[in-house]
C-alpha positions in Angstrom: -3.1 8.8 -41.1 -0.6 9.8 -38.4 2.7 11.7 -38.2 5.5 12.1 -35.7 5.1 14.6 -32.9 6.9 15.5 -29.7 6.1 15.3 -26.0 7.6 17.3 -23.1 9.6 15.1 -20.7 8.1 16.8 -17.6 4.6 16.2 -18.9 5.5 12.6 -19.7 6.9 12.0 -16.2 3.6 13.0 -14.6 1.7 10.1 -16.2 0.6 7.1 -14.0 2.4 4.9 -13.2 5.3 6.5 -15.1 5.6 9.2 -12.4 6.9 6.5 -10.0 10.1 6.3 -12.1 13.2 8.4 -11.6 13.8 11.1 -14.1 16.6 9.2 -15.8 14.2 6.2 -16.4 11.5 8.6 -17.6 13.9 10.0 -20.2 14.9 6.5 -21.3 11.3 5.3 -21.5 10.2 8.4 -23.5 13.1 7.8 -26.0 11.8 4.2 -26.5 8.1 5.3 -26.8 6.3 6.4 -30.0 4.7 9.8 -30.0 2.0 10.1 -32.7 -0.3 12.8 -33.9 -3.8 11.7 -35.1 -6.2 13.8 -37.2 -9.7 14.5 -36.1 -11.9 11.4 -36.6 -9.1 8.9 -36.7 -9.4 5.6 -34.8 -6.5 5.3 -32.4 -7.3 1.6 -31.5 -10.2 -0.7 -31.9 -12.1 -2.7 -29.3 -10.7 -6.2 -29.3 -7.2 -5.2 -30.5 -4.3 -6.9 -28.7 -1.2 -4.7 -28.1 1.9 -4.7 -25.9 1.7 -0.9 -25.7 -0.3 1.4 -23.5 -1.6 4.7 -24.9 -1.9 8.1 -23.2 -3.6 11.2 -24.7 -1.2 14.2 -24.3 -3.4 16.8 -26.1 -6.7 17.0 -27.8 -10.0 15.2 -27.1 -10.6 11.4 -27.4 -13.8 9.4 -26.9 -13.9 5.8 -25.8 -16.7 3.6 -27.1 -17.9 0.1 -26.2 -19.9 -1.7 -28.9 -20.3 1.6 -30.7 -21.7 3.5 -27.7 -19.8 6.4 -26.2 -18.7 5.5 -22.6 -16.1 8.2 -21.8 -14.6 11.4 -23.0 -10.9 12.1 -22.2 -9.2 15.5 -22.7 -5.4 15.9 -22.8 -4.0 17.6 -19.7 -6.8 16.6 -17.4 -6.6 14.2 -14.4 -8.1 11.4 -16.4 -5.5 11.8 -19.1 -2.8 10.9 -16.7 -4.1 7.3 -16.9 -3.7 5.0 -19.9 -6.6 5.1 -22.3 -6.7 1.3 -22.0 -5.6 -0.8 -19.0 -5.9 -4.3 -20.4 -3.7 -6.0 -23.0 -6.8 -6.7 -25.1 -8.6 -3.4 -25.7 -12.0 -3.2 -24.1 -12.8 0.1 -26.0 -12.5 1.8 -29.3 -10.7 5.1 -29.1 -11.5 7.8 -31.6 -10.0 11.3 -31.9 -12.7 14.0 -31.5 -10.1 16.7 -32.4 -6.5 16.6 -33.6 -4.8 14.6 -31.0 -1.2 13.8 -29.8 -0.8 10.4 -28.1 2.2 8.5 -26.8 2.5 4.8 -27.0 4.6 3.2 -24.3 5.9 -0.3 -24.4 4.3 -2.1 -21.4 7.2 -4.6 -21.1 9.8 -1.8 -20.9 7.7 0.2 -18.4 7.3 -2.9 -16.2 11.0 -3.6 -16.2 11.8 0.0 -15.2 9.1 -0.1 -12.5 10.6 -3.3 -11.2 14.1 -1.8 -11.0 13.0 1.4 -9.3 10.6 -0.4 -6.9 12.9 -3.3 -5.9 14.3 -1.5 -2.9 17.1 0.7 -2.0 19.8 -1.9 -2.6 20.3 -5.5 -3.7 21.4 -6.9 -0.4 20.4 -9.8 1.9 22.3 -9.6 5.2 22.6 -12.5 7.5 20.8 -12.4 10.8 22.8 -10.4 13.4 22.7 -13.3 15.7 25.0 -15.4 13.5 27.6 -12.6 13.0 30.8 -13.2 14.9 32.6 -10.3 16.6 35.7 -11.2 14.6 35.1 -12.6 11.1 36.8 -15.9 10.5 37.5 -16.1 6.7 37.3 -19.9 6.8 33.8 -19.8 8.3 32.0 -18.0 5.5 30.3 -21.1 4.1 29.0 -22.2 7.5 27.7 -18.7 8.2 26.1 -18.5 4.8 24.2 -21.7 5.3 22.6 -20.3 8.4 20.8 -17.7 6.3 17.1 -18.4 6.0 17.3 -18.4 2.3 19.2 -21.7 2.4 16.7 -23.4 4.8 14.3 -24.0 1.9 16.8 -25.1 -0.8 17.1 -28.8 -1.6 20.4 -30.3 -0.4 21.4 -31.3 -3.9 20.9 -27.8 -5.1 23.1 -26.4 -2.3 25.9 -28.8 -3.2 25.5 -27.7 -6.9 25.5 -24.0 -5.9 28.9 -24.3 -4.1 30.3 -26.4 -7.0 29.2 -23.8 -9.5 30.6 -20.8 -7.7 33.7 -19.1 -9.1 36.3 -17.4 -6.9 37.0 -13.8 -7.8 39.7 -11.5 -6.2 39.1 -7.8 -5.9 41.2 -4.9 -4.7 40.1 -2.1 -2.4 38.2 0.6 -4.3 37.4 -1.7 -7.2 33.8 -1.9 -8.4 32.0 -5.2 -8.2 28.7 -4.1 -9.8 27.6 -0.6 -11.1 24.2 0.9 -11.0 22.5 0.8 -14.4 24.4 -2.3 -15.6 22.8 -5.5 -16.7 22.8 -8.2 -13.9 24.9 -11.2 -14.7 26.1 -12.6 -11.3 25.0 -13.2 -7.7 27.8 -12.6 -5.2 28.7 -13.9 -1.7 31.5 -12.3 0.3 34.2 -14.8 1.3 36.9 -12.3 2.5 36.8 -8.5 3.0 34.2 -5.8 3.1 32.0 -4.0 0.5 30.1 -0.7 0.4 26.6 -0.4 -1.2 25.7 3.0 -2.7 23.0 4.4 -4.9 22.7 7.5 -7.0 19.4 9.4 -6.9 18.2 12.8 -8.2 18.9 14.3 -4.7 22.2 12.5 -4.4 23.8 12.3 -7.8 27.2 11.5 -6.3 25.6 8.5 -4.5 24.6 7.8 -1.0 26.0 4.9 1.1 23.2 2.4 1.9 25.1 -0.5 3.7 28.4 -2.0 4.6 28.7 -5.7 3.9 31.1 -8.3 5.3 31.9 -12.0 5.2 28.9 -14.1 4.5 26.7 -11.4 3.1 25.3 -11.8 -0.4 24.0 -9.4 -3.0 22.9 -8.9 -6.6 19.9 -11.2 -6.8 17.1 -8.7 -7.7 18.4 -7.7 -11.1 18.7 -11.4 -12.0 15.1 -12.2 -10.9 13.5 -9.2 -12.6 15.6 -9.1 -15.7 16.2 -5.4 -15.1 19.4 -3.5 -14.4 21.4 -3.0 -11.2 19.7 -0.6 -8.9 22.8 0.1 -6.8 26.6 0.0 -7.0 28.8 -2.2 -4.8 32.5 -1.3 -4.3 35.2 -3.0 -2.3 36.2 -1.2 0.9 39.1 -3.6 1.4 41.0 -6.2 -0.7 38.7 -9.2 -0.8 37.5 -12.5 -2.3 34.0 -13.0 -3.6 32.2 -16.1 -4.7 30.1 -15.5 -7.8 27.3 -17.5 -9.3 26.2 -16.9 -12.9 22.7 -15.7 -13.7 21.7 -19.1 -15.3 23.0 -21.1 -12.3 21.4 -18.6 -9.8 18.0 -18.9 -11.5 18.1 -22.7 -11.8 19.6 -23.6 -8.4 18.7 -20.8 -6.0 15.8 -18.8 -7.3 13.5 -21.4 -8.8 13.4 -23.6 -5.7 12.2 -20.6 -3.7 9.5 -19.5 -6.1 6.3 -21.5 -6.0 4.1 -20.6 -8.9 0.3 -21.1 -8.7 -2.5 -20.7 -11.2 -5.4 -18.4 -10.3 -7.6 -21.4 -9.6 -5.0 -22.9 -7.3 -4.5 -19.5 -5.6 -8.2 -19.1 -5.1 -8.3 -22.5 -3.4 -5.5 -21.4 -1.1 -7.3 -18.1 -0.4 -10.5 -20.0 0.5 -8.3 -21.8 3.0 -7.0 -18.6 4.6 -4.2 -17.4 2.3 -4.0 -13.7 1.5 -3.6 -12.1 -1.9 -1.0 -9.3 -2.0 -0.9 -6.9 -4.9 2.7 -5.5 -5.0 2.0 -2.8 -7.7 1.6 0.9 -7.1 -1.6 2.2 -5.5 -2.7 3.8 -8.7 -2.3 0.5 -10.6 -4.1 -1.3 -7.7 -7.0 1.2 -7.8 -7.5 0.7 -11.6 -8.1 -3.0 -11.2 -7.1 -5.7 -8.7 -8.1 -9.2 -7.5 -11.1 -9.2 -5.2 -10.2 -9.2 -1.5 -6.6 -8.6 -2.1 -4.5 -6.1 -0.2 -2.0 -3.6 -1.7 1.6 -3.5 -0.4 3.7 -1.9 -3.1 7.1 -3.6 -3.6 9.1 -0.7 -2.2 7.3 -0.9 1.1 7.2 -4.7 1.5 10.5 -4.9 3.5 9.1 -2.4 6.1 5.8 -4.2 6.3 7.2 -7.7 7.0 6.6 -7.4 10.8 2.9 -6.9 10.1 2.5 -10.1 8.2 1.4 -13.3 10.0 4.2 -16.0 9.6 1.5 -18.6 10.1 -0.5 -17.5 7.0 0.3 -18.2 3.3 0.6 -15.3 0.9 -0.2 -15.1 -2.8 1.6 -12.3 -4.6 0.9 -10.8 -8.0 1.5 -7.9 -10.3 1.0 -7.4 -14.1 3.8 -9.5 -15.5 5.1 -11.5 -12.5 8.5 -9.5 -12.3 7.7 -7.5 -9.2 5.7 -10.4 -7.6 8.7 -12.7 -8.2 11.0 -10.4 -6.3 8.4 -10.0 -3.5 8.0 -13.8 -3.2 11.7 -14.3 -3.1 12.0 -11.7 -0.3 9.2 -13.3 1.7 10.7 -16.8 1.2 14.0 -15.5 2.4 12.3 -14.4 5.6 10.7 -17.8 6.2 7.2 -16.9 4.9 5.2 -19.4 2.9 4.7 -17.4 -0.3 3.5 -18.1 -3.8 3.6 -16.0 -7.0 0.7 -15.9 -9.5 1.4 -17.6 -12.8 -1.5 -16.1 -14.7 -1.6 -12.6 -16.2 -4.3 -10.3 -14.8 -5.6 -9.8 -18.3 -6.5 -13.5 -18.4 -8.4 -13.6 -15.1 -12.3 -13.7 -15.2 -13.9 -10.2 -14.8 -16.0 -11.6 -11.9 -12.8 -12.0 -9.9 -11.5 -8.4 -10.5 -12.5 -5.1 -8.9 
């Protein structure tokens, strides 16, 4: 039998990988989570159970058993208790309360969405190569300049035509918000006339810090559409301007899907045997808990800064737990001209022999 209990926000924000989130997201995630008190002797979950939640012990003692044999003892407040009691979707252990225990159940899908948002970079912007920027922007040249971006080099011609036919012209005034941090992502934007400013609020800069200034031909807003998360930055017009917008449905069908090449684990393994490299884009703590053999760990927030260290002649296989972060990483690499693939399979479905 269980009853409701409470958990301190600061304590909750120290859990792995929750501690990678900003405090606002920690607060939001805790509000969505279930905090439960278990009496001594209660079974918290059974070996073989399937759940979309991950469980942390906040206080008290818990033992983990495999086939009835005690394998591990976890005490609330210790280093081990900062990790989930169970890492896989299908429980590999039975968890039993040795004392009265307080646990928190966190929805894995909600956590993954928030991690994707917080880790998807400082801002949702893809700027054109400086070499294609003109000293004086010609408003009538925005389409030609856009087509020089690497992202369009790998889009089928029919899709490019459909993209331009599906775009909607939107007029904005100086100072007007185009997208706001924290909102749901509904559109992808390309600047046809004018300039925009990208800013992001953080705990250290609650008023917002300027990240970039965008002009004709620049595009923004794709990451929230790919991840299904919320906007991780705000974009405001610096001048009067005209933007071309593409709906989320059209973006995913016409622009995102052609760039994302999905592979099964079997197909990925064959590519890896031929020289491709597995890249795990999760946090180091998640990677350390379990990962594909011979993979390397480049967390999504660091991927942009590590691009110059990747070999453009090699193929890359990207993965995470759900595919959200890996999809953004694959899109980013594809934009930069890399031959990148995203793993279709869940890590929980991979053979144990392939995991470390």
